[in-house]
BADO-737721 format. One record per residue: x, y, z of N, C-alpha, C in turn. Coordinates in steps of 0.02 Angstrom, whole numbers, plus 50000, padded with zeros to 5 digits. Atoms other than C-alpha are relative to their C-alpha. Example, Ala and Ser with C-alpha at 12.3 -4.5 7.8 and 13.67 -1.06 7.14 Angstrom:
# BADO-737721
500454994150000506154977550390500455006050000
499584994149997506844994750357499615005550037
//
This chain:
# BADO-737721
500735000850003547525731356843499794993550034
500225005949964546585719156952499754994749952
500215005650042546285701956879499294998150017
500705001349984544395702756890499654995649949
500305004250052544055693356728500494994549980
499585005450024544695676656666500265001949931
499684998350064545795676656509499514999749942
500475000550056544415670556393499495005650002
500474994449994543235683856461500335006449978
499644993950019544565697156439500045000449924
499975000050073544775691856257499325001449969
500694999050025542885691456233499825007349998
500174992949996542745709456287500525004549966
499514996150036544265714756186500525003450042
499514996849956545345719356335500714998649977
499325001750024546835710556255500235004849945
499824995150052546785724056120500085007050028
500004993349972546635738756238500635001350041
499374998249967548465741756278500525001649946
499454998250045550065748256200500654997550032
499435003249968551495736556245500635004149996
499384996250009552895747156173500015006350044
500024993949961552305762856262500044998550075
499925002049930552125753856428500734998750016
499285001449990553915747556409500405006550002
499634993750003554495765056365499935004050065
500114996449937553715772656522500414996950056
499625003549948554475759356635500755000849990
499284999450015556155760056547500275006950016
499784993149987556275779056558500075001250075
499984999049927555905778456745500634996850030
499415003449972557335766156775500655003049974
499384997650032558575774756659500155007350014
499904992849994558305793356689499655002650063
500284997449937558065801356860499495005549988
500474994550014557225816756786499324997449976
500635002950024555945806056696499614996950057
500335003049942555575796456855499675005250043
500274994749957555335812356956499385003249971
500584996950033554085818856827499374995950010
500605004150004552915804056832499864995650061
500075004749944553155794756997499365001450040
500604998449962551695803957079499364998849962
500595000550041550515800556936499864992849976
500085006850027550815783156866499904995150058
500155005149950550095768556965500074993049968
499895006750028550445749756944499414997449959
500595002850034548645745756893499895002949931
500094997150067548795756956740500314995649946
499665004250049549905744056655499604993749987
500365006050020549085729956559500444993850013
499545005749993550625718656563500214999050072
499825001649931550995709856726500715002150016
499304998449984552875712156711500105007450013
499944992849988552685730956698499695002150066
500314998549935551515731256847500484998250057
499545002149947552755721556953500615004550003
499414995650001554215732356897499825006850031
500194993549972553245748156940499904999650076
500065000949928552825741357112500685000150033
499324999949973554685738457139500295007049999
499774993150005555085756057079499715004250057
500334996249947553805763457200500294998250068
499735002149935554495753157345500695002950011
499324997149994556275759157310499975007550013
500074992749990555745777357296499775001550071
500264999049933554775775957458500554999050052
499445001349954556355769157542500575004949991
499484995050011557365783757474500584997549958
499485002950041558355773057351499885001549926
500054998650072558725776057166499824993549964
500225006250033557765763257060500324999049931
499685001650064559065759356927499894992649984
500145006850022559095742856834500194994750052
499765005049952560115733356963499575000050063
500404999549939559105739857112499304997349989
500685002550015557445735957027500004992449997
499955007350004558005718256987500084996950070
499905002449931558605716057167499355000350040
500634999349963556955722557236499484994949977
500465005050025555955711157123500164993150028
499805006449970556955696457187499784999650073
500244999849930556555701757366499254998850004
500735000650001554715702557320499784993149973
500165006550027554815685257241499675000449932
500344999150064554285691957072500495001349942
499514998650052555895693256973499874995949937
500125004250059555505678556860499355001949965
500634997950031553705684456833500095006549962
499874993750035554425701156778500484999049941
499585001450058555495692456646500724998750017
499315001249980557075689756748500435006249989
499564994250010558595701456744500015002549928
499994998050071558595701156554499365003849982
500634996750016556755705756544499965007150028
499994993349971557005720556660500455004649959
499534995950039558515726656562499725001749931
500274999050068557595724556396499525005949996
500474994450000556355738156448500335006549978
499644993850018557705751156414500334999649932
499625001050061558365743956251499745004149941
500294996350056557155752756133499735006850022
500254993849971556945768556235500095005849952
499964994150043556525783756128500145006150044
499874993849963556765801856180499495000950056
500454998849943556065805856352499605006449991
500384993950013555415822156277499264998549989
500695001950013553845812556231499714995750056
500205004449945553675803956400499275001150020
500684998749977552055812656450499484997749948
500455002550051551265808256283499914992450008
500045007249989551685790056317499574998450061
500385001149938550975791156494499255001049987
500704998650014549355798656429499684994349961
500285005650039549105784656303499914993950044
500055005749954549455771356435499405001050047
500554998649954548225779856552499324999449966
500645000450035546855781256421499814992849986
500145007150009547005762756382499774996950066
500205002449934546885759256569499285001950014
500694997949990545275769456577499524995849959
500435003950044544535760056430499914992950028
500055006749971544935743256509499585000150063
500374999649937544245748956676499255000849988
500714999250016542605754556598499704993449977
500255006450025542405738056505499944995050057
500035004749944542815728056662499445001650048
500544998049955541605738156768499334997949972
500635001850031540195735356645499924992449998
500045007350004540615716956621499864996950068
500075002649933540705714256808499275000250023
500694999149977538905720256827499484997249951
500475002950048538145711356677499574994650034
500375005349966537675696356783499495002750049
500454997049951536915707156920499415003349965
500544996750037535905716956791499504994949973
500455005150028535195700856717499664995950055
500295003849944534805693456889499425003950030
500594996349979533025698656930499925000250076
500034999649927533305695357115500425005850027
499584994449980534555709757119499605006649992
500314993350005533955727557152500355003849945
499694996950058534255735956984500275006950015
499764993349983534445753057064500674999650038
499365001049967535845746357174500544998449949
499535001650054536665739257018500205006449964
499854993750034536525756256933500445004550043
499604995949955537205765157086500724997650003
499335002849997538675753357094500395001449936
499684998650064539045755556909500205007349996
499864992950002538935774356923500575001950046
499464998649953540065774357075500674998249970
499375002150032541395764656979500225005049948
499834995550055541315776256830500195006950025
499844993549972541305792156934500684999950034
499355000649968542805785857032500565000449948
499514999550054543735783856867500045007149975
500034993250028543155800956806500345005050046
499744995149953543635810256963500694998350026
499375002149971545185800257006500595000749953
499454999450048546255805456858500625003150033
499394997249972548045807856917500375004349950
499644996550053548505816356754499775007149990
500214993150006547565832556777500555004450028
499434995949981548885845956785499795005450048
500174994949950548685855656947500615004050020
499404996249984550475862156951500055006249956
499954993750036550705880256902500615003950025
499444995949978552285890756903499765007150014
500194993249980552305909056959499705003949942
500264996550059552045915756783499294997949985
500675002550014550545904656754499505002150053
500444998149945549825908556925499795007349995
500154992950005549945927356899499555001449939
500434999250059549165925956725499284998150017
500675002149981547695916256795499685004850049
500264995349949547515928156942499775006549968
500194993750033547505943756833499394999149956
500595001350042546265935956712499384999550042
500585000649955545125931756858499795006850026
500164993349974545245949356928499655004249947
500304996250055544855957156758499294997749988
500675002750011543375945456735499535002050056
500424998349942542735948956910499795007349997
500154992850003542855967856888499515001549943
500434998750057542025967156717499284997950014
500675002449983540535957856793499715003650060
500214996849938540435968756947499445005049989
500564995250001538795977956975499885002150072
500094997349932538715989057129500404995950051
499565003649954540155979357206499874992550004
500145007250001539385962257173500364996849941
499595003050053540665952057076499774993049981
500255006750015539775935257083499265000249981
500725000450013537975929557063499645003450058
500354996549945536835941357163499604995150043
500365004449954536105933257318499275001950009
500684997649987534535943857324499935003250068
500004997049933535005950157498500565005150001
499484994850006535935966957491500554999450052
499495000549948536835964657657500464994049989
499605005950014537405947257608500455001249939
499594998150057538005953957440500595004250021
499464995649976539015967157532500554996050034
499525003949961539855954157643500374994849957
499715005550039540195941257507500195001849929
499914998550070540185950057340499584995749954
500415004650040538865937657284500274992950003
499775006950003539005918957254500594999549953
499395000250040540765915757191500114993149968
499885006450033541255902257064500494995750039
499575004849966542025886657140499904999650075
500114999949928541355890457314499474994950022
500495004449969540435878057425499695003750059
500374996149950539095886557531499504995550035
500495003849961538085878557670499515004850032
500514996549963536435885357734499734995250052
500145004849947536135877357903499465002550047
500534998149953534655877158020499644993950027
500425005349972533505866758127499394999049955
500595001250041531945858958047499485005650007
500564995250004530525870657994500205007350012
499784993049994531585886358003500015003749933
500034996850065531535889457815500604998749955
499425001550042533085881157740499804999149927
500235001350068532125875157588499775006449966
500254993850028531265891757562500575004949985
499434995650012532905901257578500384997849938
499675002550060533715889957448499625001749937
500434998450057532245892757332500035007549984
499934992750009532395911557359500655001549962
499364999150034534225910757308499964997749927
500055002850067533815899757158499615004549953
500434995950042532415910657091500325006749984
499694993450012533365926957112500544999349946
499475001050050534845920057013499704998349932
500305002150064533755911756880499655005749965
500344994450030532735927456852500495005449976
499484995550024534365936956827500354997149938
499715002950060534775925256683500514994650012
499515005349985535905912756773499664993249997
500275006950005535665894156742500104996650068
499995002849932535225885856907499724992949999
500245006949992535045867256947499844998850073
500235001249931534035863057103499864992650010
500155006849979534095845757181499555000450061
500474999949944532555843957292499834992950019
500075007049980532575827657387499394998750042
500595000749958531045831057494499355001649964
500614997750033529815839257375499984997949927
500095001250071529105834857205500045006649963
499954994050042529285846957061499405004550009
500604996049992527475852457081499995003950065
499974996549936527775856857263500485005949996
499544994450010529265867357213499655005649962
500374995050037528155876157086499515003850044
500474996749954526875879757222500375005050045
499604995549958528235887257332500195006349962
499814994250041528785898457189499415004749992
500604995850007527015904657160499845003550066
500134997049935526825907657346500475005950013
499534994549993528375918657339499785006149960
500174994550045527685928957195499335003250019
500664997249984525845930957244499734996450062
500185003849940525675924857425499265000350018
500714999549980523925931457460499544996349951
500415003350050523175925357296500104992450004
499875007149997524015908457313499644996750059
500355002749942523295905857487499264999049986
500715000650017521545908957420499884994149954
500075005650047521805896657278500074993350037
499895006249963522465883457397499414998250045
500575001349956520975885457512499374998149961
500585001550041519755883757367499505005749996
500454994350001518885900257403500295005349953
499694995750050519355908857242499555000349938
500394999150061518545915557085500384997349940
499675002450060518895909156911500505005149973
499544994750023519695925956870500664999850039
499405000449959520905924057015500434994049980
499625005850024521385906756952500375001849936
499694997950062521725914156781500595004650014
499454995449982522795927656862500614996050024
499455004149975523825914356949500344996349943
499725003450058524045904756787500425004849959
499614995050036524635920756703500675001350033
499374999149963525935923156839500474994149986
499605006050013526525905256813500305000249930
499764999750069526655907656624500545005349992
499514994750004527645923456652500704997950023
499355002449975529035913256733500274994249958
499815005850039529185900056596500715000449972
499334999250028530805907356528500545000350054
499534999949944531615907256700500474994049996
499505005250011533235897156692500124995750062
499955004449942532875885356836499824992949978
500145007050012532995866456816499964996450067
500125003449936532335855056953500064992449991
499955007349998532835837056989499694997750066
500355002049939531605829257112500074992650015
499875007049983532365811857121499984999250076
500095000449927531815806257296500614997450037
499385002449970533415796657331500545000849947
499464999050047534965802857243500664998950036
499355001249970536705796657278500475005749980
499524994750016538205808257278500294998949930
499765001450068538795799457119499505002549948
500524997750047537135802757031499975007649997
500044992749996537115820657090500565003249960
499424997150035538865824457027499974998749925
500065001750071538575815356863499475004249966
500534995950029536935824556834500205007249991
499784993050005537695841556868500505000849943
499514999750055539135837856749499654999649932
500375000750063537895832556614499645006649983
500344993650012536865848556634500515005349978
499484995150017538465858856627500224999249928
499745001250067539055850656466499465001249946
500534999450050537355851156378499715007049994
500354993650001536585867656428500375005750034
499664994949960537835876856536499695000250070
500245000049931537685878956724500395005350040
499694994649961538015893756839499964998950075
500085001049928537415887557009499634993450013
500335006249979536915871357096499765000950072
500274999849932535785870257249499754993150019
500185006749977535545854357351499605000650065
500444999749941534105852257476499814992850020
499454997349960534785844457583500524994750011
499415004349997536455836557628499874993250031
500085006449965535895823157751499564995049963
500415004650040534705815757620500384997249940
499615002550056536075813157491500314993350020
499755006749985536555794757483500724999049979
499325002050019538265786857472500004992549989
499925007250007538885769757424500294997450066
499805001949932538935762957601500484994149998
499515005449993540455752457641500034997850073
499995002849932540665741157791500465004150045
499594996549952541315749857945499955007549998
500054992750005540805767357893499375002450036
500584997249967539675777758002499725005949960
500344994650038538495791757949500445006249997
499574994150001539745805257996500514999549944
499525001050054541015797857875499665000749932
500374999450063539685796857738499865007349984
500134992950010539195815057762500655003749982
499354997050015541035819757760500194998749927
499855001550070541235810857593499585004349953
500444995850041539725820157521500265007149998
499754993249996540435836657581500625000949957
499394999650040542125833157504499864999749926
500175000650071541355827757339499665006249973
500344993950022540255843157331500495005849992
499484994950007541765854257359500384999049935
499655001650062542665845357217499565001749940
500464998450054541105847457109499985007549986
500014992750009541055866257139500625002449963
499384998150034542865867757085500014997649928
499995002850068542655856456934499535003749953
500494996550042541105865556870500125007549999
499864992849994541795882656920499365003950011
500614996549983540135887556993499864999050075
500165001049930539445890057169499534994150010
500455005549980538635874957252499745001750070
500324998249936537395879257391499644993950027
500265006249972536925865157508499665001450067
500344999549936535605865257645500214994250044
499815005449954536065855357800499685001250068
500324999749935535405851557973500495002150055
499644998849938535995858358140499794994850051
500195005049949536035846558288499575003150055
500474997849949534875847558437500325004350055
499664996249946536185855558549499855007549996
500154992950006535735872558479499365001950038
500624998749963534025870858562500135001150075
499854999649929534885870158731500365006550019
499674993649986535745887058714499485005150023
500454995049970535015902458798499545003249949
500414996550050534425911358641499934996049935
500055004350059534485896558518500425002549942
499584997350053535845905658422500504994649978
499565005450024536775893058312500725002249992
499294998950012538655891558299500264994249957
499715005250043539825881358189500024993250034
499965006349964539975868158324499344996149998
500665003350003538115864358299499874996649933
500105003450063538355857858122499954992550013
500175006949983537625840458122500424994949962
499725006250027538585824258092500695000649968
499354999950033540175831058017500365006650011
499574994149994541545843158065500305001849934
499714998550065542115841857885499605005349962
500404994750032540685853357834500335006750011
499674993749984541535867657923500675000649962
499355000050033543205862757847499935001249925
500074999650073542585861157667499675006549977
500424994350021541425876357666500425006349989
499744993250009541925893057594499565005050038
500484995549968540365900857669499494995750038
500525003449961539195894957808499505005250024
500544995649980537525903757831499544996150047
500435003449951536455899457982499365003750011
500654997149988534605902458001499875000450075
500104999049929534085909458168499345003650011
500624996749981532395913558241499904999050075
500065000449928532265917658426499334997050020
500675002549986530395914558426499824994949946
500155005150049530075897858340499295000449974
500694999250021528235902358329499875006949970
500074993250026528575919558257499825000049926
500184999050070528325926258080500394995149956
499685005050043528685911857960500275003049936
499774996850061528975924257820500705003050007
499364996849987530545930957902500444995550044
499545003449954532095923957984500655003950003
499344997049995533795929458043500514995749964
499485003750037535325924757942500685002250028
499354998849970537045923258021500544997549952
499425002250038538655922757920500514997450050
499585003049949539575910458031500724998749977
499345000850029541035907357914500025003249932
499904996950065541685917257766500744999849985
499295001050014543335911257697500325006149968
499724994450039543525926857590499755006850024
500264993549978542735940557695499795000050073
500204999249930541905946157854499434995350020
500545004049973540725936457966499555004550042
500474996149959539235942158069500315001550069
499764998149933539635951358230499624996050053
500345003749947539215942758395499325003150016
500684997949980537365943758441499655004249946
500334996350054536915951058271499844995249943
500165003850060536095944158114499595004549954
500394996150048535285950857957499304997049993
500695002350009533395949857935499874998649926
500115002250069532855940457779499264998549989
500685001650021531165939857692500024993549961
500015006450035530835921757642499464999849946
500555000050049529205925257548499915007049972
//
């Protein structure tokens, strides 16, 4: 663990109590004494997880030996520590040997590792909060930047767990696969095994929105990306699915107006123009009240970082349940900018985090994104995957890429063409073809 606080500060915050010395010694000792134990945990345990300096130094030596293809027994670890100039800080040869003297059964090794890791998390949370106390109290500091930094630290801890078990043997894999197939078939309606998209042809090609999938809807400005996302959101919500919509460009009231425009377009236009009777206003209010039980939640935070977005979605999932997330749109999602990073790298990070979010929440995540200007230079303005703006990682991370296409930019705004440019689990649109979609 990094020495970010002085000893008196560490004691003040109780960090000196947040460790288990015997269990740390047991983990280090088992790794030096038993090859099988080492092989189990070498990919998961990191030096910073240990509270005691000697254990951190010993683990660094173990990692260096393993990386060099050498067996990290007691003698080799002591020799490596001497090379690193840290043998005395690690307790000398006797201190290294003593780590194995009280070693219990390695059958409980993972239990020991979990306790060590949980103490590491607790110390990290306390240190993160303590580190930002001064900034929070300093009125010259931007409090929202302080909050973003704090959230970034905590989300990095939450998502960076090396102890989540992602290894599955053949028996476990087949059990999970069969359970998924049975669940999918039991939910299937007319061949749609996921959340219905509201577009029959798209349902046929995809089977609906599938859990854990990352979907991008891409298009140039003013082609209808926002409206298409809202169409997807409302169709799912009215079917009883819980949908979370992040709208970074519009306020909640504007989203509400778009929804009403979808339901009663002619009446809404009259209301907006002001040439309307009181009865027509009442009719519009009745339509609005009729949608009050629709399971759509809207977050209209104008600037949301990827950390805030992921944390918010996790909170909604744990409190109320969540079946689908929609983000409008990718290029407006902020990141914690670090020196030397360009916008393409930031967008790539957002894309990667959203993919991880979809898998963690086990629900589809639909993200609107921009196409670059090069599509305007093509003969028929037909978009391709190469036109995805600012990041090739979008194509890599996506399970499904839908592209909006309208040959006549001044044509009917209520309709647009939709191209399935990528479908990891099914067919894509044929060349020079696209499905017609009603946006309103």
